[in-house]
RODRENBA-478508 format. One record per atom (N, C-alpha, C): residue number from 1; residue in one letter; atom name; y negated, z, x negated. Coordinates in Angstrom, 3 decimals. Each point is the difference from the previous one (the first is absolute). Layout:
N
<atom zati="NUM" loba="A" fivo="CA" north="Y" up="Z" east="X"/>
...
//
This chain:
65
<atom zati="1" loba="M" fivo="N" north="-18.832" up="11.917" east="-62.044"/>
<atom zati="1" loba="M" fivo="CA" north="0.078" up="-1.316" east="0.636"/>
<atom zati="1" loba="M" fivo="C" north="-1.390" up="-0.394" east="0.474"/>
<atom zati="2" loba="T" fivo="N" north="-0.330" up="-1.250" east="-0.176"/>
<atom zati="2" loba="T" fivo="CA" north="-1.342" up="-0.392" east="0.521"/>
<atom zati="2" loba="T" fivo="C" north="0.017" up="-0.123" east="1.526"/>
<atom zati="3" loba="S" fivo="N" north="-1.082" up="0.347" east="0.655"/>
<atom zati="3" loba="S" fivo="CA" north="-0.075" up="-0.147" east="1.460"/>
<atom zati="3" loba="S" fivo="C" north="-0.168" up="-1.464" east="0.380"/>
<atom zati="4" loba="I" fivo="N" north="0.419" up="-0.317" east="1.235"/>
<atom zati="4" loba="I" fivo="CA" north="-0.036" up="-1.396" east="0.421"/>
<atom zati="4" loba="I" fivo="C" north="-1.433" up="-0.534" east="0.038"/>
<atom zati="5" loba="E" fivo="N" north="-0.991" up="0.872" east="0.180"/>
<atom zati="5" loba="E" fivo="CA" north="-1.407" up="-0.427" east="0.047"/>
<atom zati="5" loba="E" fivo="C" north="-0.490" up="-0.527" east="-1.355"/>
<atom zati="6" loba="R" fivo="N" north="0.793" up="0.341" east="-1.062"/>
<atom zati="6" loba="R" fivo="CA" north="-0.454" up="-0.370" east="-1.381"/>
<atom zati="6" loba="R" fivo="C" north="0.835" up="-1.180" east="-0.526"/>
<atom zati="7" loba="T" fivo="N" north="0.751" up="-0.679" east="0.885"/>
<atom zati="7" loba="T" fivo="CA" north="0.909" up="-1.097" east="-0.432"/>
<atom zati="7" loba="T" fivo="C" north="-0.666" up="-1.357" east="0.428"/>
<atom zati="8" loba="A" fivo="N" north="0.612" up="-1.095" east="-0.537"/>
<atom zati="8" loba="A" fivo="CA" north="-0.445" up="-1.314" east="0.362"/>
<atom zati="8" loba="A" fivo="C" north="0.665" up="-0.557" east="1.298"/>
<atom zati="9" loba="Y" fivo="N" north="0.905" up="0.819" east="0.536"/>
<atom zati="9" loba="Y" fivo="CA" north="0.676" up="-0.568" east="1.220"/>
<atom zati="9" loba="Y" fivo="C" north="-0.860" up="0.139" east="1.243"/>
<atom zati="10" loba="P" fivo="N" north="0.012" up="-1.082" east="0.783"/>
<atom zati="10" loba="P" fivo="CA" north="-0.723" up="0.061" east="1.275"/>
<atom zati="10" loba="P" fivo="C" north="0.522" up="1.041" east="0.955"/>
<atom zati="11" loba="R" fivo="N" north="-0.877" up="0.636" east="0.742"/>
<atom zati="11" loba="R" fivo="CA" north="0.400" up="0.994" east="0.965"/>
<atom zati="11" loba="R" fivo="C" north="-0.303" up="-0.593" east="1.423"/>
<atom zati="12" loba="F" fivo="N" north="1.009" up="0.148" east="0.840"/>
<atom zati="12" loba="F" fivo="CA" north="-0.148" up="-0.527" east="1.378"/>
<atom zati="12" loba="F" fivo="C" north="-0.013" up="1.212" east="0.984"/>
<atom zati="13" loba="K" fivo="N" north="-0.557" up="-0.233" east="1.168"/>
<atom zati="13" loba="K" fivo="CA" north="0.148" up="0.989" east="1.046"/>
<atom zati="13" loba="K" fivo="C" north="1.431" up="0.109" east="0.344"/>
<atom zati="14" loba="R" fivo="N" north="0.346" up="1.201" east="0.483"/>
<atom zati="14" loba="R" fivo="CA" north="1.426" up="0.200" east="0.409"/>
<atom zati="14" loba="R" fivo="C" north="0.381" up="-0.819" east="1.195"/>
<atom zati="15" loba="L" fivo="N" north="-0.926" up="-0.111" east="0.903"/>
<atom zati="15" loba="L" fivo="CA" north="0.309" up="-0.826" east="1.213"/>
<atom zati="15" loba="L" fivo="C" north="-0.995" up="-1.184" east="0.061"/>
<atom zati="16" loba="I" fivo="N" north="0.577" up="-1.144" east="-0.021"/>
<atom zati="16" loba="I" fivo="CA" north="-0.777" up="-1.244" east="0.084"/>
<atom zati="16" loba="I" fivo="C" north="0.370" up="-0.718" east="1.319"/>
<atom zati="17" loba="T" fivo="N" north="-0.973" up="-0.376" east="0.791"/>
<atom zati="17" loba="T" fivo="CA" north="0.343" up="-0.682" east="1.302"/>
<atom zati="17" loba="T" fivo="C" north="0.281" up="-1.477" east="-0.272"/>
<atom zati="18" loba="A" fivo="N" north="0.649" up="-0.607" east="1.027"/>
<atom zati="18" loba="A" fivo="CA" north="0.241" up="-1.424" east="-0.174"/>
<atom zati="18" loba="A" fivo="C" north="-1.254" up="-0.830" east="-0.132"/>
<atom zati="19" loba="R" fivo="N" north="-1.068" up="0.400" east="0.752"/>
<atom zati="19" loba="R" fivo="CA" north="-1.227" up="-0.626" east="-0.134"/>
<atom zati="19" loba="R" fivo="C" north="-0.547" up="0.048" east="-1.408"/>
<atom zati="20" loba="E" fivo="N" north="0.035" up="1.128" east="-0.611"/>
<atom zati="20" loba="E" fivo="CA" north="-0.489" up="0.208" east="-1.364"/>
<atom zati="20" loba="E" fivo="C" north="0.829" up="-0.835" east="-1.010"/>
<atom zati="21" loba="L" fivo="N" north="1.326" up="0.001" east="0.189"/>
<atom zati="21" loba="L" fivo="CA" north="0.829" up="-0.805" east="-0.877"/>
<atom zati="21" loba="L" fivo="C" north="-0.410" up="-1.477" east="0.074"/>
<atom zati="22" loba="H" fivo="N" north="-0.173" up="-0.501" east="1.210"/>
<atom zati="22" loba="H" fivo="CA" north="-0.416" up="-1.395" east="0.215"/>
<atom zati="22" loba="H" fivo="C" north="-1.424" up="-0.270" east="-0.540"/>
<atom zati="23" loba="L" fivo="N" north="-0.852" up="0.920" east="0.223"/>
<atom zati="23" loba="L" fivo="CA" north="-1.392" up="-0.218" east="-0.359"/>
<atom zati="23" loba="L" fivo="C" north="-0.206" up="0.031" east="-1.501"/>
<atom zati="24" loba="F" fivo="N" north="0.628" up="0.955" east="-0.617"/>
<atom zati="24" loba="F" fivo="CA" north="-0.320" up="0.298" east="-1.493"/>
<atom zati="24" loba="F" fivo="C" north="1.118" up="-0.637" east="-0.967"/>
<atom zati="25" loba="F" fivo="N" north="1.155" up="-0.265" east="0.510"/>
<atom zati="25" loba="F" fivo="CA" north="1.095" up="-0.387" east="-0.945"/>
<atom zati="25" loba="F" fivo="C" north="0.558" up="-1.413" east="0.237"/>
<atom zati="26" loba="S" fivo="N" north="-0.417" up="-0.676" east="1.027"/>
<atom zati="26" loba="S" fivo="CA" north="0.463" up="-1.448" east="0.221"/>
<atom zati="26" loba="S" fivo="C" north="-0.788" up="-0.849" east="-0.883"/>
<atom zati="27" loba="P" fivo="N" north="0.740" up="-0.793" east="-0.882"/>
<atom zati="27" loba="P" fivo="CA" north="-0.699" up="-0.882" east="-0.876"/>
<atom zati="27" loba="P" fivo="C" north="-0.647" up="-1.207" east="0.644"/>
<atom zati="28" loba="S" fivo="N" north="-1.187" up="-0.373" east="-0.422"/>
<atom zati="28" loba="S" fivo="CA" north="-0.628" up="-1.136" east="0.571"/>
<atom zati="28" loba="S" fivo="C" north="0.646" up="-1.301" east="-0.581"/>
<atom zati="29" loba="R" fivo="N" north="-0.311" up="-1.116" east="0.617"/>
<atom zati="29" loba="R" fivo="CA" north="0.505" up="-1.248" east="-0.472"/>
<atom zati="29" loba="R" fivo="C" north="-0.306" up="-0.249" east="-1.487"/>
<atom zati="30" loba="E" fivo="N" north="-1.319" up="0.299" east="-0.345"/>
<atom zati="30" loba="E" fivo="CA" north="-0.430" up="-0.121" east="-1.377"/>
<atom zati="30" loba="E" fivo="C" north="0.832" up="0.860" east="-0.933"/>
<atom zati="31" loba="E" fivo="N" north="0.282" up="1.242" east="0.400"/>
<atom zati="31" loba="E" fivo="CA" north="0.761" up="0.919" east="-0.864"/>
<atom zati="31" loba="E" fivo="C" north="1.412" up="-0.512" east="-0.174"/>
<atom zati="32" loba="V" fivo="N" north="0.657" up="-0.510" east="1.017"/>
<atom zati="32" loba="V" fivo="CA" north="1.318" up="-0.541" east="-0.100"/>
<atom zati="32" loba="V" fivo="C" north="-0.017" up="-1.182" east="-0.896"/>
<atom zati="33" loba="E" fivo="N" north="-0.975" up="-0.933" east="0.126"/>
<atom zati="33" loba="E" fivo="CA" north="-0.098" up="-1.164" east="-0.900"/>
<atom zati="33" loba="E" fivo="C" north="-0.191" up="0.435" east="-1.434"/>
<atom zati="34" loba="W" fivo="N" north="-0.765" up="1.001" east="-0.205"/>
<atom zati="34" loba="W" fivo="CA" north="-0.247" up="0.573" east="-1.318"/>
<atom zati="34" loba="W" fivo="C" north="1.259" up="0.474" east="-0.637"/>
<atom zati="35" loba="A" fivo="N" north="0.821" up="0.711" east="0.790"/>
<atom zati="35" loba="A" fivo="CA" north="1.222" up="0.602" east="-0.497"/>
<atom zati="35" loba="A" fivo="C" north="1.021" up="-1.141" east="-0.225"/>
<atom zati="36" loba="V" fivo="N" north="0.107" up="-0.980" east="0.842"/>
<atom zati="36" loba="V" fivo="CA" north="0.909" up="-1.052" east="-0.161"/>
<atom zati="36" loba="V" fivo="C" north="-0.287" up="-0.747" east="-1.304"/>
<atom zati="37" loba="A" fivo="N" north="-1.277" up="-0.203" east="-0.387"/>
<atom zati="37" loba="A" fivo="CA" north="-0.353" up="-0.726" east="-1.151"/>
<atom zati="37" loba="A" fivo="C" north="0.293" up="0.718" east="-1.229"/>
<atom zati="38" loba="R" fivo="N" north="0.206" up="1.326" east="0.118"/>
<atom zati="38" loba="R" fivo="CA" north="0.297" up="0.856" east="-1.241"/>
<atom zati="38" loba="R" fivo="C" north="1.413" up="0.492" east="-0.115"/>
<atom zati="39" loba="T" fivo="N" north="0.875" up="-0.330" east="0.916"/>
<atom zati="39" loba="T" fivo="CA" north="1.356" up="0.515" east="-0.061"/>
<atom zati="39" loba="T" fivo="C" north="0.986" up="-1.099" east="0.197"/>
<atom zati="40" loba="G" fivo="N" north="1.321" up="0.299" east="-0.280"/>
<atom zati="40" loba="G" fivo="CA" north="0.957" up="-1.021" east="0.050"/>
<atom zati="40" loba="G" fivo="C" north="1.038" up="0.204" east="1.073"/>
<atom zati="41" loba="S" fivo="N" north="-0.024" up="1.115" east="0.676"/>
<atom zati="41" loba="S" fivo="CA" north="1.002" up="0.283" east="1.086"/>
<atom zati="41" loba="S" fivo="C" north="-0.603" up="0.799" east="1.113"/>
<atom zati="42" loba="D" fivo="N" north="0.679" up="-0.020" east="1.169"/>
<atom zati="42" loba="D" fivo="CA" north="-0.471" up="0.756" east="1.168"/>
<atom zati="42" loba="D" fivo="C" north="-0.132" up="1.494" east="-0.316"/>
<atom zati="43" loba="G" fivo="N" north="1.010" up="0.460" east="-0.703"/>
<atom zati="43" loba="G" fivo="CA" north="-0.002" up="1.451" east="-0.354"/>
<atom zati="43" loba="G" fivo="C" north="-1.149" up="0.418" east="-0.841"/>
<atom zati="44" loba="H" fivo="N" north="-0.334" up="-0.866" east="-0.963"/>
<atom zati="44" loba="H" fivo="CA" north="-1.186" up="0.260" east="-0.815"/>
<atom zati="44" loba="H" fivo="C" north="-1.254" up="-0.092" east="0.736"/>
<atom zati="45" loba="Q" fivo="N" north="-0.075" up="-0.935" east="0.911"/>
<atom zati="45" loba="Q" fivo="CA" north="-1.193" up="-0.109" east="0.836"/>
<atom zati="45" loba="Q" fivo="C" north="-0.181" up="1.292" east="0.861"/>
<atom zati="46" loba="L" fivo="N" north="1.052" up="0.435" east="0.608"/>
<atom zati="46" loba="L" fivo="CA" north="-0.056" up="1.239" east="0.768"/>
<atom zati="46" loba="L" fivo="C" north="-0.474" up="1.158" east="-0.876"/>
<atom zati="47" loba="A" fivo="N" north="0.535" up="0.124" east="-1.161"/>
<atom zati="47" loba="A" fivo="CA" north="-0.328" up="1.162" east="-0.939"/>
<atom zati="47" loba="A" fivo="C" north="-1.472" up="-0.115" east="-0.369"/>
<atom zati="48" loba="L" fivo="N" north="-0.466" up="-1.227" east="-0.323"/>
<atom zati="48" loba="L" fivo="CA" north="-1.414" up="-0.140" east="-0.397"/>
<atom zati="48" loba="L" fivo="C" north="-0.960" up="0.308" east="1.196"/>
<atom zati="49" loba="L" fivo="N" north="0.376" up="-0.495" east="1.177"/>
<atom zati="49" loba="L" fivo="CA" north="-0.946" up="0.296" east="1.164"/>
<atom zati="49" loba="L" fivo="C" north="0.065" up="1.510" east="0.390"/>
<atom zati="50" loba="V" fivo="N" north="1.134" up="0.600" east="-0.142"/>
<atom zati="50" loba="V" fivo="CA" north="0.039" up="1.517" east="0.249"/>
<atom zati="50" loba="V" fivo="C" north="-0.881" up="0.697" east="-0.984"/>
<atom zati="51" loba="L" fivo="N" north="0.065" up="-0.352" east="-1.269"/>
<atom zati="51" loba="L" fivo="CA" north="-0.890" up="0.614" east="-1.049"/>
<atom zati="51" loba="L" fivo="C" north="-1.456" up="-0.291" east="0.285"/>
<atom zati="52" loba="L" fivo="N" north="-0.298" up="-1.298" east="0.347"/>
<atom zati="52" loba="L" fivo="CA" north="-1.344" up="-0.378" east="0.259"/>
<atom zati="52" loba="L" fivo="C" north="-0.566" up="0.704" east="1.247"/>
<atom zati="53" loba="K" fivo="N" north="0.706" up="0.122" east="1.087"/>
<atom zati="53" loba="K" fivo="CA" north="-0.523" up="0.603" east="1.246"/>
<atom zati="53" loba="K" fivo="C" north="-0.060" up="1.491" east="-0.183"/>
<atom zati="54" loba="S" fivo="N" north="0.914" up="0.643" east="-0.679"/>
<atom zati="54" loba="S" fivo="CA" north="-0.106" up="1.394" east="-0.173"/>
<atom zati="54" loba="S" fivo="C" north="-1.132" up="0.357" east="-0.957"/>
<atom zati="55" loba="G" fivo="N" north="-0.250" up="-0.815" east="-0.966"/>
<atom zati="55" loba="G" fivo="CA" north="-1.094" up="0.224" east="-0.952"/>
<atom zati="55" loba="G" fivo="C" north="-1.363" up="-0.300" east="0.673"/>
<atom zati="56" loba="L" fivo="N" north="-0.049" up="-1.076" east="0.841"/>
<atom zati="56" loba="L" fivo="CA" north="-1.245" up="-0.284" east="0.666"/>
<atom zati="56" loba="L" fivo="C" north="-0.361" up="1.155" east="0.972"/>
<atom zati="57" loba="G" fivo="N" north="0.987" up="0.596" east="0.618"/>
<atom zati="57" loba="G" fivo="CA" north="-0.278" up="1.102" east="0.873"/>
<atom zati="57" loba="G" fivo="C" north="-0.636" up="1.177" east="-0.721"/>
<atom zati="58" loba="E" fivo="N" north="0.223" up="0.045" east="-1.237"/>
<atom zati="58" loba="E" fivo="CA" north="-0.581" up="1.063" east="-0.868"/>
<atom zati="58" loba="E" fivo="C" north="-1.226" up="-0.537" east="-0.751"/>
<atom zati="59" loba="H" fivo="N" north="-0.419" up="-1.290" east="0.284"/>
<atom zati="59" loba="H" fivo="CA" north="-1.157" up="-0.618" east="-0.633"/>
<atom zati="59" loba="H" fivo="C" north="0.231" up="-0.096" east="-1.536"/>
<atom zati="60" loba="R" fivo="N" north="1.237" up="-0.365" east="-0.454"/>
<atom zati="60" loba="R" fivo="CA" north="0.268" up="-0.078" east="-1.363"/>
<atom zati="60" loba="R" fivo="C" north="-0.225" up="-1.406" east="-0.586"/>
<atom zati="61" loba="Y" fivo="N" north="0.296" up="-1.038" east="0.848"/>
<atom zati="61" loba="Y" fivo="CA" north="-0.144" up="-1.394" east="-0.468"/>
<atom zati="61" loba="Y" fivo="C" north="-1.000" up="-0.766" east="0.724"/>
<atom zati="62" loba="S" fivo="N" north="-1.219" up="0.361" east="-0.142"/>
<atom zati="62" loba="S" fivo="CA" north="-1.100" up="-0.614" east="0.805"/>
<atom zati="62" loba="S" fivo="C" north="-0.187" up="-1.484" east="-0.419"/>
<atom zati="63" loba="G" fivo="N" north="0.350" up="-0.425" east="-1.139"/>
<atom zati="63" loba="G" fivo="CA" north="-0.223" up="-1.386" east="-0.461"/>
<atom zati="63" loba="G" fivo="C" north="1.305" up="-0.616" east="-0.452"/>
<atom zati="64" loba="Y" fivo="N" north="1.020" up="0.094" east="0.729"/>
<atom zati="64" loba="Y" fivo="CA" north="1.298" up="-0.520" east="-0.456"/>
<atom zati="64" loba="Y" fivo="C" north="0.038" up="-1.475" east="-0.227"/>
<atom zati="65" loba="R" fivo="N" north="-0.878" up="-0.747" east="0.570"/>
<atom zati="65" loba="R" fivo="CA" north="0.024" up="-1.478" east="0.005"/>
<atom zati="65" loba="R" fivo="C" north="-0.507" up="-0.380" east="-1.423"/>
//
């Protein structure tokens, strides 16, 4: 079985503080507007923002606009 280090899945710290969650994972107004323009429902917007923010934390989508 492939080790987690060799997969495409983002890895997060085991313990994330509330401050870190707010600082790194709260979407900006621009990011929310971007997601709204590309999705048709609240659930899809949430899913897109989660993918965006988890990927940005790993520096995967530096030019998503």
